[in-house]
Structure formats: structure tokens, C-alpha cells
C-alpha positions in Angstrom: 20.4 -8.9 -13.3 20.8 -10.8 -10.1 19.3 -14.1 -9.3 19.5 -15.1 -12.8 17.0 -12.8 -14.2 18.1 -11.6 -17.6 18.5 -7.9 -18.6 16.8 -8.1 -21.8 13.3 -9.3 -20.8 10.9 -7.5 -23.1 8.4 -5.6 -21.0 5.0 -4.8 -22.6 2.7 -2.0 -21.3 -1.0 -1.6 -22.4 -3.3 1.5 -21.4 -6.5 0.4 -20.0 -9.8 2.0 -20.9 -9.9 4.1 -17.5 -6.1 5.5 -17.9 -4.4 3.0 -16.0 -1.7 1.1 -17.2 -0.9 -2.9 -17.5 2.6 -4.0 -17.5 3.6 -7.5 -18.2 6.4 -9.6 -20.2 6.0 -9.4 -23.8 7.6 -12.8 -24.4 5.1 -14.9 -22.5 1.4 -14.8 -22.5 0.1 -12.5 -19.8 -2.7 -15.0 -19.1 -0.1 -17.2 -17.7 0.7 -14.7 -14.9 -1.1 -15.4 -11.6 0.0 -12.5 -9.4 -1.7 -9.2 -9.9 0.4 -6.3 -8.3 -1.5 -3.1 -8.0 0.6 0.1 -7.8 -1.0 3.1 -6.3 0.1 6.6 -6.8 -0.1 9.5 -4.1 -1.8 12.8 -3.9 -1.5 14.7 -7.1 0.0 11.8 -8.8 -0.7 9.4 -11.8 0.0 5.8 -13.1 3.4 7.1 -14.7 4.8 7.7 -11.0 5.0 4.0 -10.9 6.0 3.1 -14.6 9.7 2.6 -13.9 8.8 0.3 -10.7 6.4 -1.8 -12.7 8.9 -2.5 -15.4 11.3 -3.8 -12.9 8.9 -6.1 -11.4 8.3 -7.7 -14.5 11.9 -7.9 -15.5 12.8 -9.6 -12.4 10.0 -12.2 -12.4 8.2 -12.1 -15.9 6.4 -15.3 -15.8 4.8 -14.7 -12.4 3.3 -11.1 -12.3 0.9 -8.9 -13.9 1.3 -5.4 -12.8 -1.6 -2.7 -12.9 -0.6 1.1 -12.3 -3.8 2.6 -11.0 -5.0 5.7 -12.6 -8.7 6.0 -11.8 -7.9 8.6 -8.9 -5.6 10.8 -11.0 -6.5 14.3 -11.0 -9.2 13.3 -8.4 -6.8 12.9 -5.4 -8.6 15.5 -3.2 -12.1 13.9 -3.1 -11.2 12.1 0.0 -9.6 8.6 1.2 -12.8 6.8 1.1 -14.1 8.1 -2.2 -10.8 7.1 -3.8 -10.7 3.9 -2.1 -14.1 2.9 -3.6 -12.7 3.8 -6.9 -9.5 1.8 -6.6 -11.7 -1.1 -5.3 -13.8 -0.9 -8.4 -10.7 -0.5 -10.7 -9.1 -3.9 -9.1 -12.2 -5.6 -9.8 -12.2 -4.5 -13.6 -8.7 -5.8 -13.7 -9.5 -9.0 -12.1 -12.4 -9.4 -14.6 -10.1 -9.0 -17.6 -7.6 -11.5 -16.3 -9.3 -14.6 -15.1 -6.1 -16.5 -14.4 -5.1 -14.2 -11.6 -4.8 -16.2 -8.0 -2.8 -13.7 -5.9 -2.9 -10.0 -5.2 -0.4 -7.6 -3.7 -0.2 -3.8 -3.3 2.4 -1.5 -3.6 1.5 2.1 -2.6 2.9 5.6 -2.2 2.0 8.3 0.2 -1.7 8.9 0.4 -2.1 5.9 -1.9 -1.5 3.7 1.0 -4.3 4.9 2.8 -6.6 4.5 -0.2 -5.2 1.1 -0.8 -6.0 0.3 2.8 -9.5 1.3 2.6 -9.9 -0.4 -0.8 -8.7 -3.9 0.7 -11.4 -3.4 3.6 -14.0 -3.2 0.9 -12.6 -5.9 -1.2 -12.0 -8.3 1.8 -14.2 -11.6 2.5 -13.4 -13.7 5.6 -12.6 -17.2 5.2 -15.5 -19.8 4.4 -17.1 -21.1 7.6 -15.5 -18.5 9.7 -16.7 -15.4 11.3 -15.2 -11.8 11.4 -14.5 -12.2 14.9 -12.7 -15.6 14.2 -10.5 -13.6 11.6 -9.8 -11.0 14.0 -8.3 -13.3 16.8 -6.8 -16.2 14.9 -3.8 -15.2 12.6 -4.1 -18.7 11.0 -7.4 -18.0 9.4 -7.0 -15.9 6.2 -9.5 -14.2 4.1 -9.6 -13.1 0.5 -9.2 -9.8 -1.2 -11.3 -9.9 -4.1 -11.5 -13.4 -4.1 -7.7 -13.5 -4.5 -4.9 -14.7 -2.2 -3.5 -11.6 -0.4 0.4 -11.7 -0.5 2.4 -8.4 -0.1 0.8 -5.1 1.4 3.8 -2.7 0.7 3.5 1.3 1.5 6.2 3.9 0.8 6.1 7.1 3.0 2.4 6.6 3.7 1.0 8.8 6.6 -0.6 5.9 8.4 -1.2 8.3 11.5 -2.4 11.2 9.5 -0.5 14.6 9.3 -2.0 16.2 12.5 0.5 16.4 15.4 4.0 17.7 16.1 6.5 17.1 13.2 4.1 15.0 11.4 4.5 17.5 8.5 8.3 18.4 8.6 8.1 21.4 6.4 5.9 23.1 9.1 9.1 23.2 11.4 7.4 21.6 14.3 5.9 25.1 15.4 2.7 24.0 17.4 1.0 27.5 16.3 1.8 26.8 12.5 0.7 23.0 12.7 -2.6 24.3 14.5 -3.2 26.6 12.0 -2.8 24.1 9.3 -5.2 21.7 10.7 -7.8 24.6 10.4 -7.2 25.4 6.7 -6.0 22.4 5.2 -9.4 21.7 3.6 -9.3 25.0 1.7 -6.1 23.5 -0.2 -6.5 19.7 -0.1 -10.2 19.8 0.4 -11.6 16.3 1.9 -8.4 14.6 1.6 -6.9 17.2 3.9 -9.6 16.9 6.4 -8.8 13.1 6.4 -5.2 13.6 6.9 -5.6 16.2 9.7 -8.4 14.1 11.4 -10.8 17.0 11.2 -13.5 15.2 9.3 -16.8 14.5 11.3 -18.9 12.6 8.7 -22.4 12.0 10.5 -20.8 12.4 14.0 -18.7 9.5 13.1 -15.0 9.4 14.5 -12.3 10.6 12.0 -11.8 8.1 9.0 -8.2 7.1 9.7 -9.3 6.2 13.4 -12.1 4.0 12.1 -9.7 2.3 9.7 -7.6 0.9 12.4 -10.0 -1.7 13.4 -12.8 -3.7 12.0 -16.2 -1.8 11.7 -19.7 -2.5 10.9 -19.2 -1.4 7.3 -15.5 -2.8 6.6 -13.2 -5.2 8.3 -10.1 -2.7 7.7 -7.5 -4.4 10.3 -8.7 -8.1 9.2 -8.0 -7.4 5.5 -4.6 -6.0 6.6 -3.7 -8.9 8.5 -4.7 -11.4 5.8 -1.9 -10.5 3.7 1.2 -12.7 4.2 3.8 -9.8 4.3 3.0 -6.2 5.4 5.8 -3.6 4.9 6.1 -0.2 5.6 9.0 2.0 4.1 9.8 5.4 5.6 12.1 8.2 5.0 14.1 9.0 8.0 15.2 12.4 6.5 14.6 14.8 3.7 10.9 14.0 3.3 9.3 17.2 4.1 5.8 16.2 3.6 5.4 13.0 5.4 7.0 12.6 8.8 9.1 9.7 9.8 6.7 9.0 12.8 3.5 8.8 10.7 5.0 6.7 8.1 6.6 4.3 10.4 3.6 4.1 12.8 5.6 4.9 16.0 5.6 7.3 18.9 8.4 9.9 18.9 9.9 7.9 21.9 10.0 4.9 19.6 11.8 6.2 16.9 15.0 4.2 16.6 18.6 5.2 16.2 19.9 4.3 12.8 23.3 3.5 11.1 24.3 4.2 7.6 23.6 0.7 6.1 22.1 -2.5 7.6 22.0 -4.2 4.3 24.7 -4.5 1.7 22.1 -5.5 -1.2 20.1 -2.6 -0.3 22.3 0.2 1.1 19.7 3.0 1.2 17.9 0.8 4.1 19.3 2.3 7.5 17.1 0.4 9.7 14.9 -2.5 9.6 12.3 -4.0 12.4 10.0 -6.8 12.4 6.5 -6.1 14.5 6.2 -7.8 17.7 3.4 -10.0 16.3 5.7 -11.2 13.4 4.6 -15.0 13.0 7.5 -17.3 13.5 6.4 -19.4 10.4 7.5 -16.3 8.3 11.1 -17.0 9.2 11.0 -20.5 7.4 12.5 -20.4 4.0 9.9 -20.7 1.1 10.9 -24.2 -0.4 9.7 -23.2 -3.8 11.0 -20.1 -5.3 7.6 -18.1 -6.9 9.5 -14.8 -6.9 7.8 -13.2 -4.0 11.0 -12.3 -2.1 12.3 -10.4 -5.1 9.1 -8.6 -5.1 9.3 -7.8 -1.5 13.0 -6.6 -1.8 12.4 -4.2 -4.7 
């Protein structure tokens, strides 16, 4: 493999009591790994969805990462983003309790799993000591923790960050307004509470839809501050052939902001056809990391 990583790294996986799966390097003591990578499946998914990806992470940086494929929401992905987020948060705390050597944390999530992870980090977030929540919201240099660990990477793949309501947010509805409107009224019959959250039709105790509340810090949880605390935040989107999650909602853009794309922008990753850094991207992240701790490999996978 590239970057001097051997192809014959022995990967060990252990099923946890709740049905999840821990993946780590068999040749090194798992207690030496200090970076927890939590992989979260999407709707109607399971821990096995991320098994191959987890093994690749461990093979690339075997002494650095301890990967946990979440399973607590398997067969329960229709209960709502908040309920699933509560379960994921509890699951993460259980993993950390079993592995006291962990010092860093990253999330890699697919589809609805990205929303679940965003809710979970809001619940697990702790502001920096000596600072208020307002300080964190206005000062990018002030970083809190996630479950008392240093937040590193928050990565989503085809996650409907803007929900599924709106024109062409769900491509297989063909962009027909009448069909899209009907879907919003009946989606709860199929996907229950999660469907209400995705189509922004939930109205718990008169509150705004959950996805709208999750774009800022609230009295209950600091969703935005939690997301900001991560050193890297990456959203991968499918520009075509994804019939469930539209390009606009997964890339957090308006229709007018969708860019033109070319066949390839990166020789190493030819499937990446467009790359854009957020406008608030801090210049310090452009500076090279002096010590190779494997984070670049983790982000590039």
C-alpha cells in the first residue's frame, strides 16, 4: 500500500455486547491506539456496512486508530434522528469506557447516519474550560471536547443535511412538485418519525423542525459549537446516480450554487470530481502537519 503501509497488516475485529464491532490491529496492543474512529451506518443499515472501510483505516494506520462500527441503531433507524442520536452518544461513551487510552475522536457517517452523528456530538460536547458557550460560538480558536476527547475529523458521505423536502432533494421523485408534496405528507407512514424529521414535518411540543434546530446552539445542546470543534469537517456528495439523497442537500448548497465539475480533480482519487473548501476555512489548516500522525491518510480514504 502507499505511504509505506504494509498490505499484510493483520486486522482483528471483535463484536461488542450491543452488536457493534471493534476493529483494530492484531499485531499491536489495542490499548496503544489513541484515536477512536466511530463509523455510523445509514437508514436500514448495520455495522457490516462499514466493515471494509474500518479494515482499510486500520491497515493504513494500524498503531493509531481504534475503529468502532456502530450498531446500536440497527433495525431501529425509523425511530427518529434524536432518539438514534441518544443511542449513539451512549454507545460512544461505552466504547470510551472500555478503552481508557483513547485521546482523540473522529466520526465517519453515511446517509442519515450523518444526522445522527451530528445530534450525538451535540449531546457529547463540552465547552472549553473557563469559557462560555458564547465564547465558543464566536472564537474559532476555542475548542471544546467530544466525550472528553479531542475532536479531529467529522466526515459525512451522502448525508441529507438539509433534509429531503424540496425540489429534487430526493431525485427518484423526478422533481415533480406534486409528487414531492405528496411524499412529505405520507412519508411518516413508511419511515415513521425519521421520515418526519427528514421532510421537516415534525412539530414536537411546538418546536421548529429538528433539522432546523440542529444548525445552531440551543438551550438543550450546542450543535453548532460541537461541529465547529472538529479540526476537519468534510461532506462528500454524489453528483449523480444517487436516487435517494440529492447533490444539493448532501453538499449543503442552493441550486444556484451547485458547481460545474470535471472528470477528475485529483489523480490519487479519480472519483472526486469537485473539491471546495468552506469560506471560513482557517488558514492554519493549510500549514503542513510537522508530525505524521496518520490524520491525512484517515481524511483521504
